[in-house]
C-alpha positions as CSV (number, residue, x, y, z in Angstrom):
1,M,24.6,-58.1,44.5
2,K,23.9,-59.6,41.1
3,F,20.1,-59.0,41.8
4,I,20.8,-55.4,42.5
5,I,22.6,-55.1,39.4
6,K,19.9,-56.8,37.4
7,L,17.2,-54.6,39.1
8,L,19.2,-51.5,38.3
9,L,19.4,-52.6,34.6
10,L,16.0,-53.3,34.4
11,L,15.1,-49.9,35.8
12,I,17.2,-48.2,33.3
13,I,15.9,-50.2,30.6
14,T,12.3,-49.4,31.7
15,A,13.2,-45.7,32.1
16,M,14.7,-45.6,28.6
17,A,11.6,-47.5,27.2
18,L,9.4,-45.0,29.0
19,A,11.3,-42.0,27.8
20,A,11.4,-43.5,24.1
21,F,7.6,-44.0,24.4
22,F,7.1,-40.5,25.7
23,A,9.3,-38.9,23.1
24,Y,7.6,-41.0,20.4
25,T,4.3,-39.9,21.6
26,E,5.2,-36.3,22.0
27,Y,6.8,-36.3,18.3
28,N,3.8,-37.8,16.8
29,K,1.6,-35.2,18.7
30,F,3.9,-32.6,17.3
31,L,3.3,-33.7,13.8
32,E,-0.5,-33.2,14.2
33,E,-0.1,-29.7,15.7
34,K,-1.4,-26.8,13.7
35,V,1.1,-23.9,13.2
36,V,0.4,-20.8,15.3
37,L,0.5,-17.7,13.1
38,T,0.2,-14.0,13.5
39,E,-0.1,-11.4,11.0
40,K,3.8,-10.9,11.2
41,T,4.6,-14.5,11.1
42,A,2.3,-15.7,8.3
43,V,5.0,-15.1,5.8
44,F,8.1,-17.0,6.6
45,E,11.4,-16.3,4.8
46,I,14.1,-18.9,4.3
47,K,17.3,-16.9,3.5
48,K,19.7,-18.2,1.0
49,G,22.3,-20.4,2.7
50,S,20.1,-21.3,5.7
51,N,20.3,-25.0,7.0
52,I,17.7,-27.2,8.7
53,T,18.8,-26.3,12.2
54,Q,18.6,-22.5,11.6
55,I,15.2,-23.0,9.9
56,S,13.9,-25.0,12.8
57,N,15.2,-22.6,15.5
58,A,13.5,-19.7,13.6
59,L,10.2,-21.4,13.3
60,E,10.3,-22.0,17.1
61,D,11.6,-18.7,18.0
62,K,8.7,-17.1,16.0
63,G,6.2,-19.3,17.7
64,I,5.0,-21.0,14.7
65,I,5.9,-24.5,15.8
66,S,6.5,-25.8,19.4
67,N,9.7,-27.9,19.0
68,A,12.7,-27.1,16.9
69,I,14.4,-30.5,17.5
70,Y,11.2,-32.4,16.4
71,F,11.1,-30.4,13.2
72,K,14.8,-30.9,12.6
73,L,14.2,-34.7,13.2
74,L,11.2,-34.7,10.9
75,A,13.3,-33.4,8.1
76,R,16.2,-35.9,8.7
77,L,13.8,-38.8,9.0
78,Q,12.1,-37.9,5.4
79,E,15.5,-37.0,4.1
80,K,14.4,-33.4,3.2
81,A,16.8,-31.5,5.3
82,S,18.9,-30.6,2.4
83,K,16.1,-30.1,0.0
84,V,14.5,-27.0,1.4
85,K,14.5,-24.0,-0.9
86,A,15.1,-20.3,-0.1
87,G,12.4,-17.7,-0.6
88,E,9.3,-16.4,1.1
89,Y,6.5,-18.7,2.0
90,Q,2.8,-18.1,2.8
91,L,1.9,-20.2,5.8
92,L,-1.8,-21.1,6.6
93,P,-3.3,-21.9,9.9
94,K,-4.5,-25.3,8.7
95,M,-1.0,-26.3,8.1
96,N,1.1,-28.9,10.5
97,P,4.7,-29.3,10.6
98,V,4.6,-31.9,7.9
99,D,2.7,-29.5,5.6
100,V,5.3,-26.7,6.4
101,L,8.3,-29.0,5.4
102,D,6.6,-30.0,2.4
103,L,6.0,-26.5,1.3
104,F,9.6,-25.6,2.0
105,V,10.8,-28.4,-0.2
106,S,8.5,-27.6,-3.1
107,G,9.8,-24.2,-3.7
108,K,6.3,-22.8,-4.0
109,T,7.4,-19.3,-2.6
110,L,5.0,-16.3,-2.2
111,Q,4.3,-14.7,-5.3
112,H,3.8,-10.9,-5.9
113,Q,2.0,-9.4,-8.8
114,L,2.2,-6.6,-11.1
115,S,0.0,-5.9,-14.2
116,I,1.1,-4.3,-17.4
117,I,-1.9,-2.9,-18.8
118,E,-2.7,-2.6,-22.5
119,G,-3.4,1.1,-23.8
120,K,-1.0,2.5,-21.1
121,T,2.2,4.2,-21.9
122,F,5.7,3.4,-20.8
123,K,5.6,6.5,-18.5
124,D,2.6,4.9,-16.8
125,L,4.4,1.7,-16.4
126,V,7.3,3.3,-14.8
127,S,5.0,4.9,-12.3
128,I,3.4,1.5,-11.4
129,I,6.8,-0.1,-11.0
130,R,8.2,2.7,-8.8
131,N,5.1,2.5,-6.5
132,H,5.1,-1.3,-6.3
133,P,5.8,-2.3,-2.6
134,T,7.7,-5.5,-3.3
135,L,9.8,-4.9,-6.3
136,I,13.4,-3.8,-5.5
137,Q,14.1,-0.5,-6.9
138,T,17.4,-0.4,-8.7
139,L,16.8,2.1,-11.6
140,S,17.4,5.7,-11.6
141,D,15.9,8.4,-13.8
142,A,18.9,8.1,-16.0
143,D,18.6,4.3,-16.2
144,Y,14.9,4.8,-17.5
145,D,16.1,7.3,-20.1
146,N,18.3,4.4,-21.5
147,I,16.2,1.4,-20.4
148,M,16.4,-0.5,-23.6
149,Q,20.3,-0.5,-23.4
150,K,19.9,-1.3,-19.8
151,I,18.0,-4.4,-20.3
152,G,20.2,-5.4,-23.2
153,S,17.8,-4.8,-26.1
154,K,18.7,-3.5,-29.5
155,E,15.5,-1.4,-29.6
156,K,15.9,2.3,-29.0
157,N,12.6,3.6,-27.5
158,P,10.7,1.4,-24.9
159,E,7.1,2.5,-25.8
160,G,5.1,-0.5,-26.6
161,W,7.9,-3.0,-26.0
162,F,6.4,-4.7,-22.8
163,Y,4.1,-7.4,-22.9
164,P,0.7,-6.8,-21.3
165,D,-0.1,-9.3,-18.8
166,T,-0.3,-10.0,-14.9
167,Y,3.0,-11.2,-13.7
168,N,3.8,-13.2,-10.6
169,F,7.2,-13.1,-9.1
170,P,8.9,-13.9,-5.9
171,S,10.2,-11.3,-3.4
172,K,13.8,-10.0,-4.2
173,T,12.8,-9.5,-7.7
174,T,14.3,-6.2,-9.1
175,D,12.7,-3.7,-11.3
176,L,15.2,-4.4,-14.2
177,D,14.5,-8.2,-13.8
178,F,10.8,-7.5,-14.2
179,L,11.3,-5.3,-17.4
180,K,13.6,-7.8,-18.9
181,R,11.1,-10.7,-18.4
182,A,8.2,-8.5,-20.0
183,H,10.3,-7.2,-22.9
184,K,11.5,-10.8,-23.8
185,K,7.6,-11.8,-23.7
186,M,6.7,-9.1,-26.1
187,Q,9.7,-9.7,-28.5
188,D,8.6,-13.5,-28.6
189,Y,5.1,-12.9,-29.2
190,L,5.7,-10.1,-31.9
191,A,8.1,-12.4,-33.6
192,E,5.7,-15.5,-33.7
193,A,2.9,-13.2,-34.7
194,W,5.0,-11.8,-37.6
195,K,5.7,-15.3,-38.9
196,K,2.0,-16.2,-39.2
197,R,0.9,-12.7,-40.7
198,E,-0.9,-12.0,-43.8
199,P,1.8,-10.2,-45.7
200,N,1.1,-6.4,-46.3
201,E,3.6,-4.2,-48.4
202,F,2.8,-1.2,-46.1
203,I,3.9,-2.8,-42.9
204,K,7.4,-3.8,-43.7
205,T,8.7,-4.8,-40.2
206,P,7.5,-6.1,-36.9
207,Y,8.1,-2.8,-35.4
208,E,6.0,-1.1,-37.8
209,A,3.3,-3.6,-36.9
210,L,3.8,-2.9,-33.3
211,I,3.4,0.9,-34.0
212,L,0.1,0.4,-35.8
213,A,-1.1,-2.1,-33.4
214,S,-0.8,0.6,-30.6
215,I,-2.8,3.1,-32.6
216,V,-5.4,0.4,-33.2
217,E,-5.4,-0.3,-29.4
218,K,-6.1,3.4,-28.5
219,E,-8.7,3.9,-31.2
220,T,-11.2,1.1,-29.8
221,G,-11.6,-1.0,-26.8
222,I,-13.9,-3.4,-28.6
223,P,-11.9,-6.5,-29.8
224,K,-14.0,-7.3,-32.7
225,E,-13.7,-3.8,-34.3
226,R,-9.9,-4.1,-34.2
227,P,-9.3,-6.0,-37.4
228,L,-11.7,-3.6,-39.3
229,I,-9.9,-0.5,-37.9
230,A,-6.5,-2.0,-38.8
231,G,-7.9,-2.5,-42.3
232,V,-8.9,1.2,-42.5
233,F,-5.5,2.4,-41.5
234,L,-3.8,0.1,-44.2
235,N,-6.1,1.4,-46.8
236,R,-5.1,4.9,-45.9
237,L,-1.4,4.0,-46.0
238,K,-2.0,2.3,-49.3
239,I,-3.3,5.6,-51.0
240,D,-0.8,7.8,-49.1
241,M,-3.6,9.3,-46.9
242,M,-3.0,10.7,-43.4
243,L,-4.0,8.6,-40.7
244,Q,-5.7,11.4,-38.9
245,T,-6.1,9.7,-35.6
246,D,-6.6,11.7,-32.4
247,P,-4.6,9.3,-30.0
248,T,-1.4,10.0,-31.8
249,V,-2.0,13.8,-31.3
250,I,-2.6,13.3,-27.7
251,Y,0.6,11.3,-27.3
252,G,2.5,14.0,-29.1
253,M,1.1,16.6,-26.7
254,G,2.6,14.9,-23.8
255,D,1.8,16.6,-20.5
256,S,0.0,19.5,-22.0
257,Y,-2.8,17.4,-22.8
258,K,-5.6,18.2,-20.3
259,G,-8.5,16.2,-21.7
260,V,-9.6,18.2,-24.7
261,I,-8.2,18.5,-28.3
262,Y,-8.7,21.8,-29.8
263,K,-8.3,22.8,-33.5
264,S,-5.1,24.3,-32.7
265,S,-3.9,21.1,-31.4
266,L,-4.5,19.3,-34.6
267,Q,-2.7,21.9,-36.6
268,R,0.4,22.0,-34.3
269,D,3.0,19.8,-35.9
270,T,4.7,17.1,-33.7
271,P,6.5,13.8,-35.1
272,Y,3.2,12.2,-33.7
273,N,0.5,14.3,-35.3
274,T,-1.0,12.3,-38.0
275,Y,-3.1,15.2,-39.2
276,T,0.1,17.0,-40.2
277,R,2.3,14.1,-41.2
278,K,1.7,11.0,-43.4
279,G,2.6,7.5,-42.5
280,L,3.1,5.8,-39.1
281,T,4.4,7.5,-36.0
282,P,8.0,7.2,-35.2
283,T,7.3,4.8,-32.2
284,P,4.2,3.0,-30.7
285,I,2.0,5.3,-28.7
286,A,1.1,2.9,-26.0
287,T,1.2,-0.9,-24.9
288,P,-1.0,-2.7,-27.5
289,S,-3.1,-5.6,-26.6
290,L,-2.3,-9.1,-28.1
291,Q,-5.6,-8.7,-29.9
292,A,-4.6,-5.4,-31.5
293,I,-1.2,-7.0,-32.6
294,D,-3.1,-9.8,-33.9
295,A,-5.6,-7.5,-35.8
296,V,-2.7,-5.7,-37.8
297,M,-1.3,-9.1,-38.6
298,H,-4.6,-10.3,-39.9
299,P,-6.6,-7.2,-40.8
300,E,-10.2,-7.4,-42.1
301,K,-10.4,-6.7,-45.9
302,T,-12.5,-3.7,-46.4
303,D,-13.0,-0.7,-48.7
304,K,-13.6,1.7,-45.8
305,L,-11.5,4.7,-45.2
306,F,-13.1,6.6,-42.3
307,F,-14.8,5.8,-39.0
308,V,-16.2,7.8,-36.2
309,A,-17.8,7.1,-32.8
310,D,-21.5,5.9,-33.0
311,G,-22.4,7.1,-29.6
312,S,-22.7,3.6,-28.2
313,G,-19.1,2.7,-27.6
314,G,-18.4,1.4,-31.1
315,H,-17.7,3.2,-34.5
316,Y,-19.6,3.8,-37.7
317,F,-17.3,3.1,-40.7
318,S,-17.7,4.9,-44.2
319,K,-16.1,4.5,-47.6
320,T,-16.4,8.1,-48.8
321,N,-15.7,11.4,-47.2
322,A,-19.4,12.6,-47.8
323,E,-20.7,9.5,-46.1
324,H,-18.2,10.2,-43.2
325,D,-19.2,13.8,-42.9
326,K,-22.9,12.6,-42.3
327,A,-21.9,10.1,-39.7
328,V,-19.8,12.8,-38.0
329,A,-22.8,15.2,-38.1
330,R,-25.2,12.4,-36.6
331,Y,-22.8,11.9,-33.7
332,R,-22.4,15.6,-32.9
333,K,-26.3,15.9,-33.0
334,M,-26.5,12.9,-30.6
335,M,-23.9,14.4,-28.3
336,R,-25.7,17.6,-28.1
337,E,-29.0,16.0,-27.4
338,K,-27.3,14.1,-24.6
339,K,-26.4,17.3,-22.8
């Protein structure tokens, strides 16, 4: 009888040992398995409040891993079960379960992108935001009409107040969150640039600098020209001369602008027509680049008062009206010959 009991115990121990060895072998095989992904499962979302059991089961249910229990065991053994972070994650075919767990713990969630482009208007920005496939849309037309108040800014007009950059952001980001972030970046950059500026009595506030920077931005796409163009405009302000810049007229025309400025357009008075009104426009006319802001803060010292396109993408600068008229005539002749 004792022999039989000993034999049974031996068989049980052997079976347990074999089972443990099998489980150990299978577990280690599991750790080396590559995830199985489809177009729909390559992005895996961990919802806020999810625990490791729910995450493991979801991975198995979607066919990404073969065994939820092993994944849960892995997380427990590595003491990472409570360290996974909510969000969307981009899974890659080369990943194994260890890589997946490390990714979930890292919090390196899938980032989406949206660019604010210098030279574009706030109206353009609103269109880009509203057509973005990932941003959560919470703002109505009425909200956009009062957007500065909505984002908690003391500024009244949104034009020019959003930092030009390519932004990365996780899913669940709202349009309002995005705008708050972009506005804060522009506020910070403008404030820092203002501190380091070369003082000029004709630009009295950071906002006036932002306005002039937007005009400089629209006048040239050549970075090296911007400090000189800023210098020309400041010279004009100094002698109480109209800025006479076409981009401001175009901005004032709004949707009525169809690609051509007629003489009547230059004569039609609007708050933005710098051919009929002296000084700066009431607001920026576009999103200025950082280079345009810096150009206004550090303008080139010059005696030039005029500039006109030179036909090669740049501008010809003149000191006198007579010299400018000759440059304009040369440009028009060049354009006629190109037709």
